[in-house]
N, C-alpha and C positions, 0 to 999 in steps of 0.2 A: 267624372273619375270615380272608380270603384273605391269605396272605403274598406281600409283593411278589416279582415275578420276579427283582428284582435282589439278592435275599438272598444273602449269601456262603454257599457250601457249607461245611457243619460237618466239620472235620477228623478223620479216622481214624473214621468212623461204622462201626458194626458190620456185618459181613457175614453173612447167613443161610446156615448150612450144612445146617440141618434144622430141623424144628419144635421139636426139644428143645435145641437148641444154637446158641449165638452166640459169635463171637470179637470180642473188642473190644480193640484195642492188644495183641494176642497173648496176652489173657487169655481162656480158655475158660470160658464161662457155661453151664452144661448142667443139664438135668433127668435125674434117675436114679430109676427106679422101685425101690422097696426099703425097707429099715428102717435107721435111722440108726446102729444098733449092728451092723449087718452090713456092707451096701454102703457106709455112711459110713466104714468103716475102710480102704477104698482110698485115702482121702486121709491127708494128715499130721495134720489137726486136725479134730475134729468139734465142734459146738456143741450144748451142752445147755442145757435150760430147767429152772431149780430154783426151790425155795422155800427161803429162808435157814433154816439149821438142820435142814432136813428133806429131805436130797438125794435121797431115793428117791421123793418124792410127785410126781405128775404122770404122765401117759402117756409122755412122752419119757424123763424121769428114770428112771422105773421100769424102761423097757425096757434102759436103759444100765446100771442098777444090776444088774439080772438077768444081765447078759452080763459085768460085771465082778466081782461077788461081794462078798464082805465086805471084802476087802483094799481094793478100790476105795472102798467106803464109809468105811473108816477113815482113807484119805487125804483124802478130801473133808473129813471132820470135822476133820482136822488142818490142812488148807492154806486152807480156806474159812471157817475161824473168824471172821475180821475183816472178811469181805466185806461191802461197803455196797451198797445198792440201786442206786446209780448206777455200779457198777463191774463189771468181768468178772473170774472168778477162773480159774485155771488149774491143772489136776492132770496128773500123768503119764497117758499113754494106753496104757501097756503091759499093762493088765488087760483091755483089749478088742482090742488089735491095732493102735493108731495111736500117734503121737508125743505128741500132747497132746489134752486135752479143755478147751474153754473153757466156762465156767458162767456164764450170764446169769441173774439173780434174777428173771425175768420174773413168777413167780407171787408174789412179794413186792412187786412194782411196782404202779403205777397201771394196769398192762396196757393202755397206750395204743400206738396205732400209731406214734406219734412216739417213745416210749421204746424200743420195739422196733427201730425203724430206727436210732437212735443207737448202741444197744448192737451191733447187727450191724455197723455202720461200725466201731466200736472193735475187733470181732474181726477184721475184715479188715485193719485197720492194724497190729493186734498181730502177726497171722501174717506180714504181709509184713516187718514189722520184725525179727522174730526168726528170719527166714530160712525159713520154712515155704513149701512149693511149692503145696500144695493144701488146701481146707477144704470140709468138708461140713456143709450146714445143714438142719435138718428144717423142716417147716411148723409154726411156733409161733404158738399163739394161735386157731388155726381149729377146735379141738375143743370141749371144754366152755366154754372162755372165750367163745367166740361171736364173735370178731372176723369181719368180713366178709372172705371167702377172696379175693375179687377185689382188694380194697384191700390185703391183706397182700402177694399176690404182686406187686401194681404197686409197692408200696413197697420190698420186698426187691430186686426187680430194678432199681429205680431207683438204690438205694445201690450195687448190685454195678456198674451201668453206671458211674456217677459215678467210683466207685473205679477201675475199669479204665481209664477215659479219662484220669485223672491221671498215667498211666505210671509203675507201681510197678516195684520191683527184683526181688522174689523170687516173689510168690504169682502163680501160673500158671493155676489151675483153681479154680473156685467151683462146687460141686455142690449143687444143692437136691434133697434126698432126700425122695420123697414115696410113702407106702404104695401099692401096685399096685391095692388096692381103693377108694382115695380119688380116684375119677374126677373129682369136682368140683374138688379142689385142682389136681389135674394139668392139667385144662383151663384153670382160671385161671392157671397159671403159663405154659402155652403161649400163652395170649392176651397175657400180659405181654411175652412175647419176641417178639410179632408187632409189626407196623407202628405200632400204637397208641403203644407205648412208645417207638418210635423217633420218632414225632411229638412226644411229650412231651420227649423229649431235645433235639431240634433247637429246640423252642420255649423250653426251658430256656437254651440257648445264646443265642437271641435276647434274652431277658430279661436275662442277664447282660450282653450288650453294650449295651442299650438303657436299663436301668433302673439303671445304675451310671455314676459320673463316670469319665472317661478316667484311666487311672492316671498318676501322676507319677514316671516311671522315676528321676529324681534322688532324690526322697525315699524311694522304695521300694527303692533299691539297697542290698543287704546289703554290709557290710564283708568284704572278702576277706583272709585271711591266709595267707600263701606261705611255704613252708618253702624257704629258699635254701642252707642248708648243715647238715650233720649229721656229726659224728665220734663214735666209740665206743671205750671203753677197757675191756679184759677182764680187767684185771690184779687187780681187786678180787673180792670173793666174788659181788657182783652186778654186771653190766656197767653202765658210767656212759655216759651220752650227753650231749653238748653239742650244741644246736640253735640256729640263728638263724633268726629268722621276720621277714617284711616284712609289717607290718600293725598292728592293733590289738591291745593286750595281753589284753583281755578276751575275745578269739576264740581264744585259745590255751587247751587243757586242761591244767590243772596243779592240784596239791592247793593251792598257795599262790601269792600274787602279792605281790612286794614293791612297796609304793606309796611312792614318794619325793616325793609332791606335797604332803605335810603340812609346810610350813615351820614351824620352831619359832617362838617368841615372839621371840628374839633377831634371827633371820634375817628375819621379817616386818617389823620395825621398822627394818630396815637398807635403804637404797635403793643404796648404792654397792657394786657387785661385789666390789670390793677389800677392803671391810671384811668381807666374808664369811670371810675366810681366818683370822679369829681364832678362829672356832668349827668347826674342820674336822678333828678328830682322831678316832680310833675311840673315844674316851670319850664323845664328843658323839653317836655313833651309839647307844651303850648308853643313854645318858640320853634319847634322844628315840623309841626304838622302842617301838611298843606294838602289839598284837594286836586285830584287829577281825573279828568272826565275822558278816559281812553277808549271806552266801550259801552255797552249797556249796563255795566256795574260802574258804580262810582269808587275809586280808589283813594283812600285816605292814607297818605304815606308819612311816616314819621320814624324818626331815629330810635331804633330799639332801647338804647340805654335811657333809663327813666320811664319807660313806656308803662311799665307795669305800675309805677307810682302815679302816674298820669292817667291811668285807665278812665276814671271818673270824667276827666277833661275831654277824653275821646269820646264818651258816650254822650256828653253834652253837645259836642260838634256834630256827632251823626244824627241826634235828634233834631238839631237845628236844620239839618239838610234833608229831613223828611224821611230818613232810612227806617224800613220797618224790620229788615232782617240783615245781619251782618256775619261775614265769615272772618273767623280770628285764627291766626297762627300762633304758635308759642311766642308769647311777649317778652320773653327774656331769655338769655344765653343760658342761665342756670335756673329753670323752672323746677320748683320743688312743691311738696305739700303745702307749705306755708303760703307760697305764692297763689296756689289754687284756692286756698281758704280766702285769701285777700280778694280774688277775683270774684268769687261767689257772694262775699259779703258786699261788694262794689255794685254788683248786679242788684242784689236784693235792696239795697239803699236806694239805687236808681228807680226800681220799681216803686218802692214805698212813696218817693217824692212825685212820681207820675201815675199812681194807681188809678186815677179817674180819667186818664187821658186816652182817648180811643186811638189817637194817631202817633202811637209810641212804638219803640222798637219792641217786638214781641218774638223775636227768633235769635238766639246767640249760638252760632255754628262755630266749635272748636275744630280745627283741621291740623292733623300731625300725620307726617309720612312714616316714621318709624313703627313698626308693629308693637314692639314692647313699650315704647314710649307712649303711644295711644292708648294702650291698655291702661298703662300706669295713671295717665292724666284722667281717663274716664273713671278709673277706680276711686281716685281722690275726689273727683266731683261728686260721684255716687255716695261716698261715706259723708262728704260735707252737706250735701242735700238731705240726707237722712238724719241729721243732727237736729234734735229738738229744739235747739237754742236758737234756731233761725225764726225770724218773724213769721215768715209764710210756710205753708205746708206745702211739699212738692210731691207729685206722684211719679213714680219711675215707670215708664211706658216700655222702655227697652233696656233691661239691666245688662251690665258688663259682668261676665262670667268670673273673672279674676279679682275676688274680694279681698284676698289677703296677699296682695303684691307686695314683693319686698322682703328682705331679711334684716332683722335686727341683731347687730353685733355688739356685744358688751365686753369691755376691757377691765380688767380687776388687777389691781397693783398695790404694793405697800406704801408707795408714796405718788405724789403728783407728778413729780418730775419723769417718772418712767412712762405714765400716760402721756405726757407732754412730747416726749420722744417719740413714742408710737405714732401720734398725731403728725408730728414733723415728717416722719418717714412715709406715712401714707399720703401727705401733701406732694412730697418730692416724687413719688412713683405714680401720682395721678397724671390723667392725660392733660398735657400742657396747652394753654392758649397759645395760638400762633397767628402769624401773618404770612401770606404766601402770595408772590407776585406771578401771573401767569400770562405769557404773550402768545398770541395765535392770530396772527394779522388776518388773514382770509377769513376765518370764522367769525371773530368779533366784528370785523368790518360788516359783515353780512347781516348782522341783526339790526332791525329796524328799532328805532327809539321806542315805537309803540310796543314792541314784543319784549323789550328788555326787562320791563317791569313784571311781566309774566314768567320769564325766564327766572329771574331772581326770586321771586315768590315761591315758584316750585322747588327750587334748590334749597331755600330755607325750610319749606316743609318737609322736604325728603331728607336733607342732609345736616340741618341746623347750622348752616355756615351762612354768612353774609358775603355776597359777591357785589363788588363795587366797580363800576367802570371808571376808569380814570381820564374822563374828558375826552379830549382829542387824541390820547394815547391809544395804541392799539392792545394794551395790556388790561388785565383786571386784577384787583386785589380781592384775595379771599381771607376772611377773617372767620376763626373758629378754632375748635380743639383740633389736635394733630390728626386723629384717626378720621375725624368728620372732613378734615380738609383733603385728606388722601381720597376719600370716597367721591367727593365733589370733583377733583380733578380727573379722576377715573370717569366720571359721568360727562364732563365737558369734552375729554378725549372721543368719547363715544359720539357725541353730538358733533364734533368737528368731523369725525370720519364720515358720518352720514351726510354732512354738508359737502364734503369733498366728493364723495359718490354721486351725489345729485349734480354737483357742477359739472362732473365728468360726463355725467348723463345727458346734461344739456349741450356739451361740446359734441357729443356723439349724434345727438339729434340734428345738430347743425351740420355735421358732416353727411349725416344720411339724406338730408334735404338735398345735398348737392351731389350725392352718389346715385348709383342705380338703385331702384326701387325693386324689393323682392315681394312675391305675393303667395299666399296660400290659396290653392285652387281645389275647390270640391263642386264638381258639375259645373253649373253656370255660376256658382258663388266665386268671386274673387276678392280677397281682402288683403289690405297691406299688413306687413309684419310691423310690430312696435319697433321703434328707432333703434334700441339697444340691440335686438336680435336681427335687425336688418343690417347693422354694422357688422356684427359677427359673420353673419353668412356671406356679406360681400367680401369681407377680408378673407375668408377661408376659401372662397370661390376663386379669388385671385391666385392664391397659392395652388388650388387644384389645377387651375388653367396653365400652370407652369409645370406641374408635376401630378400626372393622372393617377399616379399611385395613391395620392391622398384624397381619394374620393369620399371616404366616410370619416367625418369629424364631428366631435361631441362639442355643442355649444349650451349656452345658459347654465354655466357652473356644472356640466355633465348631465344636466336633466333632460337634455333633448339630443338627437343624433340627426345629422343631415347626410343624405347619401347623394352627393352630386352626379353619380353615375346613372341612377335612376330618378333623379330629381325628386326625391322625397324627403319628408322629415318626419320624426316619430318621437313622442313623448315617452320616455323609459318608464317610468312608474305607471302611467296610465293606459300604456299600449296603444295610444291613439296615433294614427299615420295619415298623411295626406301628401298630395303633389305640391309642388312648388314651382314658380316661373319667375322670370326676371325681365324688367323693363329698363331700357336705357335712360339715365337722367338727362335732364335737359341742359 
């Protein structure tokens, strides 16, 4: 089909330099005549095709084995022993003159084009992730295996093209190594580098725009965690860092997380904030502290009341667990400058006791969600660490800008009773401590136990409220100040809305699987619509079948328009248009 002249140009299309080379987003994709064990070693990485446990079997593997010798084979036997069919292995390339050799067990796989494309993609991603600048790839599967060389060339180039278009950090060269005598393969790869593949790429971009719903930026937004303060002390055997982040606690890399969202039974049954003071000593921290191994990070869960007083007990437990770095949220409902001074003093006392210990906690990360609150905490820590009365000297590596945070208010009166009345009035007008019950059967029932801790931690970091699950009940209790609870409830409603949308989407997918399937058609390319759009198109088509006047309908929240008269779909914003077709459901 002819593409509309209004089609939006595709960004950063490859430019042709020669028949054997293209550049895509500064990534050179090149055809090289030669053998993988010789010309391939001009690259940092070469790709090898192997059979599991028989690493010299196959044309490519045999050639690399011949070049690397027995020492190479010994390393393969050692490092590739546990390799699975769906994985890629890596050995040192020093035996043949490159940095690494990536081994894909193609000969042990189903030897399909799809499998080969996926492993090639894995090789490109791993090379880029590990800082490799170039990779050499032989023509795999076109010999005795008998894969169609034209299809292999097209698939390999498509994978390379998509990889390059995504804008990678390190990998700059992708070389396809082809034997000089293999004229058929060289011709096929040259054709893959020609305009045919460019048309394929353009068509894929059109499919991506038209066949999928418009993205929801708010729901797709990733949480950012920003370092706003860092200081270091070199007085101990291993330098110690204190850092303050603004963001979500789960976004900070650390060996352990302190989770203070687990109210103990006594505090869960207490609604008055003032009553909490009866269980707020260090002993209470020791009694309620428990370790949860829910992920690659250890979670040390403790009741928040008394957590500040029991901070030294927490550090001792972390040290016993072999923790080197820890993520710490606000440790008290009412964190103030005095609390920060106490924390810093506790950290320094801990450092003094373990100054000669190389296996000690050396990184304390404080994470706060509120912008003003995080700046305030960072400022107090900075002021404290600049105090000459401390035992050790600290170097501020990243200062916080707000040095004079806060306002001092002075009350002057003729007698103490007047000041007492003012204080009383301020207390009564202050944000009150509250307890709120919230029920949302579907949403709360959908949260897996392993994910509940992460949700509660993020809510504490962002909103300074404690959310407690009520056992088998479908409701939760929210503890905190009234305004913070209001913000928390609003956040939970947003999460619930997202959950319901996803649930509806799954129902749509189930319907779409049973209904007729719609396709986007561009020349010989025919791709299915995403299930949500498929449902919208089918629903409106049924209406059009009964009323031919309703042939033009908006879908995807008015982002696209379908014309059933001409069987076309168009993206309004991007001006991209293509044909559509329908096949009956089974």
